[in-house]
C-alpha positions as semicolon CSV with decimal commas, in nm:
position;residue;x (nm);y (nm);z (nm)
1;X;-0,001;0,027;-0,019
2;X;0,160;0,350;-0,094
3;X;0,102;0,634;0,086
4;X;-0,142;0,790;-0,203
5;X;-0,375;0,478;-0,106
6;X;-0,347;0,568;0,245
7;X;-0,441;0,933;0,195
8;X;-0,723;0,839;-0,004
9;X;-0,837;0,620;0,266
10;X;-0,788;0,896;0,530
11;X;-0,984;1,124;0,289
12;X;-1,277;0,864;0,298
13;X;-1,270;0,803;0,631
14;X;-1,292;1,198;0,691
15;X;-1,599;1,240;0,460
16;X;-1,781;0,947;0,615
17;X;-1,724;1,089;0,998
18;X;-1,860;1,450;0,834
19;X;-2,162;1,249;0,701
20;X;-2,258;1,056;1,033
21;X;-2,189;1,336;1,213
22;X;-2,438;1,585;1,050
23;X;-2,715;1,296;1,066
24;X;-2,637;1,175;1,467
25;X;-2,861;1,344;1,721
26;X;-2,717;1,590;1,960
27;X;-2,668;1,312;2,207
28;X;-2,407;1,154;2,074
29;X;-2,164;1,479;2,069
30;X;-2,113;1,494;1,692
31;X;-1,859;1,741;1,742
32;X;-1,595;1,492;1,849
33;X;-1,718;1,337;1,475
34;X;-1,629;1,681;1,304
35;X;-1,294;1,737;1,505
36;X;-1,207;1,378;1,405
37;X;-1,287;1,410;1,010
38;X;-1,085;1,726;1,016
39;X;-0,776;1,535;1,155
40;X;-0,841;1,252;0,912
41;X;-0,863;1,550;0,602
42;X;-0,506;1,662;0,771
43;X;-0,342;1,369;0,785
44;X;-0,469;1,325;0,406
45;X;-0,298;1,630;0,288
46;X;0,001;1,552;0,449
47;X;0,046;1,216;0,297
48;X;-0,057;1,350;-0,057
49;X;-0,125;1,745;-0,073
50;X;-0,376;1,817;-0,282
51;X;-0,223;2,109;-0,496
52;X;-0,026;1,812;-0,684
53;X;-0,346;1,696;-0,829
54;X;-0,600;2,037;-0,827
55;X;-0,303;2,235;-1,032
56;X;-0,283;2,113;-1,356
57;X;-0,656;2,082;-1,360
58;X;-0,664;2,432;-1,267
59;X;-0,421;2,569;-1,540
60;X;-0,592;2,388;-1,783
61;X;-0,895;2,556;-1,680
62;X;-0,710;2,897;-1,690
63;X;-0,581;2,819;-2,021
64;X;-0,958;2,736;-2,171
65;X;-1,073;3,052;-2,051
66;X;-0,791;3,259;-2,181
67;X;-0,820;3,120;-2,530
68;X;-1,244;3,179;-2,500
69;X;-1,167;3,560;-2,494
């Protein structure tokens, strides 16, 4: 298992925690789930920064906008 796969796993866990926290009753203290989700996203970003994946996409989008004008 490489660090990208582990990063995706933490990101997926973070999303799952956010979803369950939003659907949880107040008695379950969903704030703890929210903080755990944020922690998962931090770990995911530390393992594989999003900029590596998004930068080429954003550059392509900006290039398309420049060519339209």
